[in-house]
C-alpha positions as CSV (number, residue, x, y, z in Angstrom):
1,M,0.0,0.0,0.0
2,P,1.4,3.4,-0.9
3,F,2.5,5.6,2.0
4,F,-0.1,8.3,1.4
5,K,-2.9,5.7,1.4
6,R,-1.6,4.3,4.6
7,L,-1.8,7.8,6.1
8,L,-5.5,8.0,5.1
9,V,-6.3,4.5,6.4
10,L,-4.7,4.8,9.8
11,P,-6.9,7.7,11.0
12,L,-9.9,5.8,9.8
13,L,-8.9,2.8,11.8
14,F,-8.3,4.9,14.8
15,I,-11.7,6.5,14.5
16,S,-13.4,3.1,14.1
17,F,-11.7,1.8,17.1
18,Y,-12.6,4.9,19.1
19,C,-16.2,4.6,18.2
20,L,-16.3,0.9,19.0
21,S,-14.9,1.5,22.4
22,Q,-17.3,4.4,23.1
23,D,-20.3,2.1,22.1
24,K,-19.5,-0.4,24.9
25,V,-22.5,-1.0,27.1
26,K,-21.7,0.0,30.7
27,K,-22.8,-2.2,33.5
28,A,-22.1,-2.2,37.3
29,V,-22.1,-4.6,40.2
30,F,-21.7,-3.8,43.9
31,I,-21.1,-6.4,46.5
32,I,-21.6,-5.8,50.3
33,A,-19.7,-8.4,52.4
34,D,-21.1,-7.8,55.8
35,G,-19.2,-6.7,58.9
36,I,-15.5,-7.0,58.0
37,P,-13.0,-4.6,59.5
38,A,-10.3,-3.2,57.2
39,D,-7.5,-4.7,59.4
40,V,-8.9,-8.2,59.0
41,I,-9.2,-8.2,55.2
42,E,-5.8,-6.6,54.8
43,R,-4.0,-9.4,56.5
44,L,-5.8,-12.4,55.0
45,N,-5.3,-14.3,51.8
46,V,-7.9,-12.9,49.4
47,P,-6.5,-13.6,45.9
48,H,-9.7,-12.9,44.0
49,L,-10.1,-9.5,45.6
50,K,-6.4,-8.8,44.9
51,S,-7.0,-9.7,41.3
52,I,-9.7,-7.1,41.1
53,Q,-7.3,-4.6,42.8
54,E,-4.7,-5.3,40.1
55,N,-7.2,-4.0,37.5
56,G,-8.2,-1.1,39.7
57,A,-7.6,-0.1,43.3
58,Y,-8.0,-0.9,47.0
59,F,-9.0,1.9,49.5
60,R,-9.5,2.1,53.2
61,A,-12.9,3.8,53.5
62,Y,-15.4,4.9,56.2
63,V,-19.0,4.6,57.2
64,G,-20.9,6.4,60.0
65,G,-21.2,9.9,58.5
66,E,-19.6,12.8,60.3
67,K,-18.6,11.7,63.8
68,G,-20.3,14.1,66.3
69,G,-22.1,15.9,63.5
70,Y,-25.6,16.1,62.1
71,S,-24.9,13.2,59.7
72,Q,-23.5,10.7,62.3
73,T,-24.9,7.3,61.4
74,P,-24.9,4.2,63.5
75,T,-22.5,1.5,62.2
76,I,-25.3,-1.0,61.7
77,S,-25.9,-3.1,58.6
78,A,-29.1,-1.7,57.0
79,N,-27.9,1.9,57.8
80,G,-24.8,1.2,55.8
81,Y,-26.6,-0.5,52.9
82,N,-28.9,2.5,52.6
83,S,-26.0,5.0,52.8
84,L,-24.6,3.2,49.8
85,L,-27.9,2.9,47.9
86,T,-28.9,6.6,48.3
87,S,-25.5,8.3,48.7
88,T,-26.9,10.0,51.8
89,W,-26.3,9.6,55.6
90,V,-29.0,8.7,58.1
91,N,-30.1,12.3,58.7
92,K,-31.6,12.0,55.2
93,H,-32.4,8.4,54.4
94,N,-33.8,7.7,57.9
95,V,-32.9,4.1,58.2
96,W,-31.7,3.9,61.8
97,G,-31.6,0.2,62.3
98,N,-32.1,-3.3,60.8
99,D,-35.9,-3.0,61.4
100,I,-36.0,-0.4,58.6
101,K,-39.0,1.2,60.1
102,A,-39.5,4.3,58.0
103,P,-37.1,4.8,55.0
104,N,-37.4,8.2,53.4
105,Y,-37.9,7.3,49.8
106,N,-37.6,11.0,48.7
107,Y,-33.9,10.2,48.6
108,W,-33.6,7.9,45.6
109,S,-31.7,4.6,45.6
110,I,-29.3,3.8,42.8
111,F,-31.9,1.3,41.5
112,R,-34.5,4.1,41.1
113,M,-31.9,6.4,39.5
114,V,-31.2,3.7,36.9
115,K,-34.9,3.0,36.2
116,N,-35.7,6.7,36.0
117,S,-32.9,7.5,33.7
118,S,-33.2,4.4,31.5
119,P,-36.4,2.4,32.1
120,Q,-35.2,-0.3,29.6
121,K,-32.2,-1.1,31.8
122,K,-32.3,-4.3,33.8
123,T,-31.6,-4.5,37.5
124,A,-30.9,-7.5,39.8
125,I,-30.5,-8.3,43.5
126,F,-28.9,-11.4,45.1
127,S,-29.4,-11.5,48.8
128,S,-30.4,-13.6,51.8
129,W,-32.8,-10.9,53.1
130,T,-36.0,-9.9,51.2
131,D,-35.9,-6.6,53.2
132,N,-33.0,-5.3,51.0
133,R,-35.4,-5.4,48.1
134,T,-38.8,-4.8,49.6
135,K,-37.9,-2.2,52.2
136,L,-34.6,-0.5,51.1
137,I,-35.0,-0.5,47.4
138,G,-38.8,-0.4,48.0
139,E,-39.8,-2.5,45.0
140,F,-43.3,-1.9,43.7
141,L,-43.9,0.8,46.3
142,P,-45.6,4.0,45.0
143,E,-43.2,6.0,47.1
144,T,-40.3,4.7,45.0
145,G,-42.0,5.0,41.6
146,G,-43.3,1.4,41.6
147,Y,-40.2,0.1,39.9
148,K,-39.6,-3.7,39.6
149,V,-36.3,-5.4,40.1
150,D,-35.9,-7.5,37.0
151,Y,-33.9,-10.4,38.4
152,V,-34.5,-11.5,42.0
153,Y,-32.7,-14.1,44.0
154,D,-33.4,-13.5,47.7
155,G,-35.3,-14.7,50.7
156,F,-33.2,-17.8,51.1
157,E,-33.3,-17.5,54.9
158,L,-37.0,-18.3,54.8
159,D,-36.3,-21.7,53.2
160,T,-35.5,-23.8,56.3
161,V,-35.8,-27.0,54.4
162,K,-33.1,-26.4,51.8
163,F,-31.1,-24.3,54.3
164,H,-31.5,-26.0,57.6
165,H,-30.8,-23.5,60.4
166,D,-28.0,-25.3,62.3
167,K,-26.7,-23.9,65.6
168,A,-23.2,-23.4,64.2
169,G,-24.6,-21.0,61.7
170,E,-23.1,-22.8,58.7
171,Y,-26.4,-22.5,56.9
172,M,-25.5,-18.9,56.2
173,H,-22.4,-19.9,54.3
174,T,-24.6,-22.3,52.2
175,I,-27.0,-19.4,51.5
176,D,-24.1,-17.1,50.5
177,E,-23.0,-19.9,48.1
178,E,-26.4,-19.9,46.6
179,V,-26.4,-16.1,46.4
180,A,-23.0,-16.0,44.7
181,N,-23.7,-18.8,42.3
182,S,-27.0,-17.2,41.3
183,A,-25.2,-13.9,40.8
184,A,-22.5,-15.4,38.7
185,A,-24.9,-17.3,36.5
186,C,-27.3,-14.4,36.0
187,I,-24.5,-12.0,35.1
188,K,-22.9,-14.5,32.7
189,N,-26.3,-15.3,31.0
190,N,-28.4,-12.2,31.4
191,A,-26.0,-9.4,32.2
192,P,-28.2,-7.0,34.2
193,D,-27.2,-3.4,33.9
194,L,-27.0,-2.9,37.7
195,S,-26.6,-5.7,40.3
196,W,-26.5,-5.8,44.1
197,V,-24.9,-8.8,45.8
198,Y,-25.2,-9.2,49.5
199,L,-23.1,-11.7,51.5
200,E,-23.9,-12.2,55.2
201,Y,-21.9,-15.1,56.6
202,T,-18.9,-13.0,57.6
203,D,-21.0,-10.8,60.0
204,D,-22.6,-13.9,61.5
205,M,-19.2,-15.4,62.3
206,G,-18.1,-12.0,63.7
207,H,-21.0,-11.8,66.1
208,K,-20.6,-15.4,67.2
209,F,-16.8,-15.7,67.5
210,G,-15.5,-12.1,67.2
211,D,-11.9,-11.8,66.0
212,S,-11.2,-15.5,65.4
213,P,-10.2,-18.2,63.0
214,Q,-13.9,-18.6,62.1
215,L,-14.1,-15.0,61.0
216,N,-10.9,-15.3,59.0
217,D,-12.2,-18.5,57.3
218,A,-15.5,-16.7,56.5
219,V,-13.6,-13.8,54.8
220,E,-11.6,-16.2,52.7
221,K,-14.7,-18.1,51.7
222,M,-16.3,-14.8,50.7
223,D,-13.3,-14.1,48.5
224,M,-13.9,-17.3,46.6
225,Q,-17.5,-16.3,46.1
226,V,-16.5,-12.9,44.8
227,G,-14.1,-14.8,42.4
228,K,-17.1,-16.5,40.8
229,I,-18.8,-13.2,40.1
230,W,-15.6,-11.7,38.8
231,D,-15.1,-14.6,36.5
232,A,-18.6,-14.0,35.1
233,I,-17.8,-10.3,34.5
234,Q,-14.6,-11.1,32.7
235,Y,-16.5,-13.6,30.5
236,R,-19.0,-10.9,29.6
237,E,-16.2,-8.4,28.8
238,K,-14.3,-10.9,26.7
239,N,-17.3,-12.1,24.7
240,F,-19.6,-9.1,24.5
241,N,-19.2,-5.4,23.8
242,E,-19.6,-4.5,27.5
243,E,-17.6,-2.6,30.1
244,W,-18.2,-3.6,33.7
245,L,-17.6,-1.7,37.0
246,I,-17.4,-3.7,40.2
247,F,-17.2,-2.5,43.8
248,I,-16.8,-4.8,46.8
249,T,-17.2,-3.2,50.2
250,T,-18.5,-3.7,53.7
251,D,-21.2,-2.0,55.7
252,H,-19.3,-1.5,59.0
253,G,-16.3,-2.6,61.0
254,R,-16.3,-4.3,64.4
255,G,-15.6,-3.3,68.0
256,A,-11.9,-3.1,69.0
257,E,-12.3,-5.1,72.2
258,N,-13.1,-8.5,70.8
259,G,-14.7,-7.9,67.4
260,R,-18.1,-9.3,68.3
261,D,-20.2,-6.1,68.1
262,H,-20.7,-2.9,66.2
263,G,-23.0,0.1,66.0
264,G,-20.9,2.7,67.7
265,Q,-18.5,5.4,66.5
266,S,-15.1,3.8,67.4
267,T,-12.4,4.0,64.7
268,R,-12.5,0.3,64.0
269,E,-16.3,0.3,63.7
270,R,-16.1,3.2,61.2
271,T,-13.1,2.1,59.2
272,T,-14.1,0.0,56.2
273,W,-12.6,-0.8,52.7
274,M,-13.3,-1.0,49.0
275,Y,-12.0,-3.1,46.2
276,T,-12.8,-2.0,42.7
277,N,-11.7,-2.5,39.1
278,L,-12.0,1.2,38.6
279,G,-8.8,2.2,36.9
280,Q,-9.1,5.9,36.2
281,L,-9.2,7.5,39.6
282,N,-9.5,11.2,40.2
283,D,-7.6,13.2,42.8
284,Y,-10.4,12.9,45.3
285,A,-10.0,9.1,45.3
286,R,-6.2,9.3,45.4
287,Y,-5.8,11.8,48.2
288,Y,-8.9,11.5,50.5
289,T,-10.5,8.6,52.3
290,P,-13.7,7.7,50.4
291,G,-17.0,7.0,52.2
292,I,-19.6,4.4,51.4
293,V,-21.7,7.2,50.0
294,D,-19.2,7.7,47.2
295,I,-20.0,4.4,45.5
296,T,-23.4,5.4,44.0
297,P,-22.3,8.7,42.4
298,T,-19.3,6.8,40.9
299,I,-21.6,4.1,39.5
300,A,-24.0,6.8,38.3
301,R,-21.2,8.7,36.5
302,F,-19.9,5.4,35.0
303,M,-23.3,4.4,33.7
304,E,-24.0,8.0,32.5
305,L,-27.2,8.3,34.4
306,K,-29.4,11.4,34.1
307,I,-30.3,12.3,37.7
308,P,-32.7,15.2,38.5
309,V,-30.9,18.2,39.9
310,P,-32.8,18.2,43.2
311,Q,-31.6,14.6,43.8
312,V,-28.0,15.6,43.0
313,Q,-28.2,18.5,45.4
314,E,-28.9,16.1,48.3
315,M,-26.3,13.4,47.5
316,D,-23.5,13.3,50.1
317,G,-21.1,11.3,48.0
318,T,-18.4,12.4,45.5
319,P,-17.5,10.4,42.3
320,L,-14.2,8.6,42.5
321,S,-13.6,8.9,38.8
322,G,-13.9,11.6,36.2
323,L,-13.3,15.4,36.5
324,L,-14.3,17.2,39.7
325,S,-14.5,20.8,40.6
326,V,-15.2,20.7,44.3
327,A,-14.9,18.3,47.3
328,K,-14.7,18.3,51.1
329,P,-17.1,21.2,51.8
330,E,-17.1,23.0,55.2
331,V,-19.4,25.7,56.6
332,N,-19.3,27.8,59.7
333,L,-21.5,30.7,61.0
334,I,-19.7,33.9,61.8
335,Q,-22.2,36.3,63.2
336,T,-24.5,37.0,60.2
337,D,-22.2,35.4,57.6
338,I,-21.6,31.8,56.6
339,D,-18.0,31.0,55.9
340,V,-17.9,28.4,53.1
341,S,-14.8,26.5,52.1
342,W,-14.0,23.6,49.8
343,K,-11.1,21.8,48.1
344,A,-10.7,22.8,44.4
345,M,-10.1,19.7,42.4
346,D,-9.8,21.5,39.0
347,K,-9.1,25.1,38.1
348,T,-12.0,25.3,35.6
349,G,-14.8,27.7,36.1
350,T,-16.5,29.1,39.2
351,A,-18.1,27.9,42.4
352,K,-21.7,29.0,42.9
353,I,-22.8,29.2,46.6
354,W,-26.5,28.4,47.0
355,V,-28.2,28.6,50.4
356,A,-31.7,27.5,51.6
357,T,-33.2,27.8,55.1
358,T,-35.7,24.9,54.6
359,N,-35.6,21.2,54.4
360,D,-38.7,20.7,52.3
361,F,-37.0,18.0,50.2
362,K,-37.4,15.7,53.2
363,T,-41.2,15.8,52.7
364,G,-41.2,15.6,49.0
365,T,-41.0,19.1,47.7
366,N,-38.0,21.1,46.6
367,D,-36.2,23.8,48.6
368,S,-35.9,27.4,47.5
369,Y,-32.2,28.1,47.2
370,Q,-30.8,31.6,46.8
371,L,-27.6,32.2,44.9
372,L,-25.5,34.2,47.3
373,A,-22.0,34.2,45.7
374,E,-20.1,33.1,42.6
375,V,-16.3,33.0,42.9
376,P,-13.4,31.3,41.0
377,V,-13.4,27.7,42.1
378,T,-9.7,28.1,42.9
379,A,-10.6,30.6,45.7
380,E,-11.6,27.6,47.8
381,H,-13.5,30.0,50.0
382,A,-16.4,32.4,50.1
383,Q,-18.1,34.3,52.9
384,V,-21.8,35.0,52.3
385,S,-24.2,37.1,54.2
386,V,-27.3,35.5,55.6
387,R,-28.4,38.7,57.5
388,N,-31.7,38.7,55.6
389,M,-32.1,34.9,56.0
390,P,-32.2,34.4,59.8
391,S,-32.5,30.7,60.7
392,K,-31.3,27.9,62.9
393,F,-30.8,25.7,59.9
394,Y,-29.1,26.3,56.5
395,K,-28.4,24.1,53.5
396,V,-25.4,25.1,51.6
397,Y,-25.0,23.8,48.0
398,I,-21.7,24.4,46.2
399,E,-22.1,24.1,42.4
400,G,-19.0,23.6,40.4
401,F,-18.4,23.1,36.6
402,Y,-18.0,19.3,36.9
403,N,-19.8,18.4,40.1
404,S,-21.4,19.8,43.2
405,V,-21.3,19.2,47.0
406,N,-23.5,20.1,49.9
407,K,-23.3,20.7,53.6
408,W,-25.8,21.6,56.3
409,L,-25.3,24.2,59.0
410,V,-27.3,23.3,62.1
411,I,-27.1,25.9,64.8
412,A,-27.3,24.6,68.3
413,K,-30.3,25.8,70.3
């Protein structure tokens, strides 16, 4: 082939390859392995998780909201699940315990975000509990839009014939095997766009034995279960035009004394972890400790979901990939001014400071924000007057070019 013709063909080949890569269907899986402290998983043999890490990253992370602040969240299972699902802490999502008495569905779960953005996309849940689907996701409830989960494998704890409830608690390992096998098969054959896998056995062994060989064994068994799901994902990527994102995390750590309990705000109860195949990390992911609330906005950005602005304004998490403008907001009252600060993650554009004195979103309507300042994002600071907005409560929303963050200011009585 003459040289000048090769010059014409090469760009065409590049364009064709670029278009093909852009057309890949993006799918996501998140796995919650219950009740594993970071120090435990870091010292054990978890080759499948390490394989995922080789394609992406491992982080220490946290749960529990702002310790001592308005968003402090008990380190309890369902609380952690819903913080992940909604990208909010308990002051918003209102799940205070495993009884899941009154979730506030005005704060959408990632399942509702997917169905609202792209109704044709398929969702899946693989879990021992039915409550994860019926109460947290709120399948079929009018308050959640009445959405249906397309592939359901849960409620195995209710089958006491197939999963005989032995005193040693080994039936939960058998259930987790069923959950993992179902997830791997469904992903390989049906490829749901969003999947939630919940594995419980590790938490059961922690409650029963604390820091122990039994807990260690449960973690290593969990790793093998994750390996089955990871194999299914790799099969899909190899054989179909798909790109998959996976996160594996935990909902809480354990008490430092003996590892049996959790629920408080000790460092070990709050310190968790994440494994992911996410390769392109931003500076927020590289330089700050992510929270469980950061997983949903990362998935949403990866899947290119269209989320209504009022929902975005309430999300407490920050994406771990892609360009960011602002992160780590702080607010303080100085007489009749609010001192607002943030970390500038990119130099592009401005930061708009919006303030509201209401929390009407909580009851299903939108708050009336006022734009009080617009400054270069690199200023990392603005002081805005609220002299004409006297209140004991302020919502501050910082809007950047690439993303936004929010912070409440609750003035003590």
